[in-house]
C-alpha positions as a Python dict, from the first residue, in 0.01 Angstrom:
ca = {
    (1, 'M'): (0, 0, 0),
    (2, 'M'): (-340, 156, 59),
    (3, 'T'): (-375, 472, 263),
    (4, 'P'): (-655, 512, 519),
    (5, 'A'): (-830, 762, 288),
    (6, 'M'): (-835, 508, 4),
    (7, 'M'): (-982, 242, 233),
    (8, 'T'): (-1247, 485, 354),
    (9, 'N'): (-1340, 573, -4),
    (10, 'E'): (-1360, 208, -104),
    (11, 'R'): (-1573, 132, 198),
    (12, 'K'): (-1809, 418, 108),
    (13, 'I'): (-1840, 284, -246),
    (14, 'W'): (-1935, -60, -115),
    (15, 'E'): (-2181, 94, 133),
    (16, 'A'): (-2345, 277, -159),
    (17, 'V'): (-2353, -47, -359),
    (18, 'L'): (-2520, -238, -75),
    (19, 'L'): (-2778, 37, -28),
    (20, 'L'): (-2852, 41, -400),
    (21, 'V'): (-2894, -338, -407),
    (22, 'R'): (-3118, -336, -97),
    (23, 'R'): (-3344, -76, -254),
    (24, 'H'): (-3351, -201, -613),
    (25, 'G'): (-3243, -565, -611),
    (26, 'A'): (-3130, -698, -948),
    (27, 'A'): (-3222, -366, -1114),
    (28, 'A'): (-2940, -196, -918),
    (29, 'V'): (-2684, -274, -1189),
    (30, 'E'): (-2888, -101, -1460),
    (31, 'I'): (-2971, 194, -1235),
    (32, 'A'): (-2605, 253, -1146),
    (33, 'H'): (-2502, 217, -1510),
    (34, 'R'): (-2768, 468, -1623),
    (35, 'E'): (-2655, 718, -1359),
    (36, 'A'): (-2292, 685, -1470),
    (37, 'Q'): (-2395, 732, -1834),
    (38, 'R'): (-2602, 1039, -1747),
    (39, 'L'): (-2306, 1199, -1570),
    (40, 'R'): (-2065, 1142, -1861),
    (41, 'T'): (-2201, 1451, -2034),
    (42, 'G'): (-2172, 1678, -1730),
    (43, 'D'): (-1892, 1887, -1588),
    (44, 'D'): (-1846, 1686, -1268),
    (45, 'E'): (-1593, 1425, -1374),
    (46, 'L'): (-1530, 1299, -1021),
    (47, 'T'): (-1896, 1216, -962),
    (48, 'C'): (-1902, 1031, -1294),
    (49, 'V'): (-1595, 828, -1191),
    (50, 'V'): (-1757, 742, -858),
    (51, 'W'): (-2077, 623, -1031),
    (52, 'C'): (-1873, 417, -1278),
    (53, 'W'): (-1703, 254, -979),
    (54, 'I'): (-2041, 194, -813),
    (55, 'A'): (-2178, 42, -1135),
    (56, 'R'): (-1880, -196, -1170),
    (57, 'S'): (-1897, -294, -804),
    (58, 'T'): (-2273, -353, -821),
    (59, 'A'): (-2230, -579, -1124),
    (60, 'E'): (-1952, -764, -941),
    (61, 'L'): (-2165, -813, -630),
    (62, 'L'): (-2466, -940, -823),
    (63, 'R'): (-2274, -1159, -1069),
    (64, 'P'): (-2432, -1505, -1041),
    (65, 'I'): (-2124, -1706, -1142),
    (66, 'P'): (-1773, -1649, -1002),
    (67, 'G'): (-1493, -1569, -1243),
    (68, 'E'): (-1243, -1837, -1346),
    (69, 'D'): (-972, -1703, -1116),
    (70, 'E'): (-1202, -1655, -813),
    (71, 'R'): (-1210, -1897, -526),
    (72, 'V'): (-1542, -2020, -391),
    (73, 'H'): (-1569, -2100, -23),
}
C-alpha cells in the first residue's frame, strides 16, 4: 500500500518528467541520463537517485513502442 508521501513524491517525479519533455522534447531522455550520471560522483546520493528515477520515467514516457505486457487502449 502506498502512503500519501510516496504518491506525492511519484507525482513530483512525473511533473519533473513532463516539464523536461516540454522543454527538450526527445532530447529529454539524454539530458536526464547525463544529469544522473553527473551526480553519481557527488556526495548527494538522494539527488542522484531522484535523477535516475526521472531518467527512467522520461525514457518510459517517450518510448515509441509499448512493452509486450502493456495494454494499448
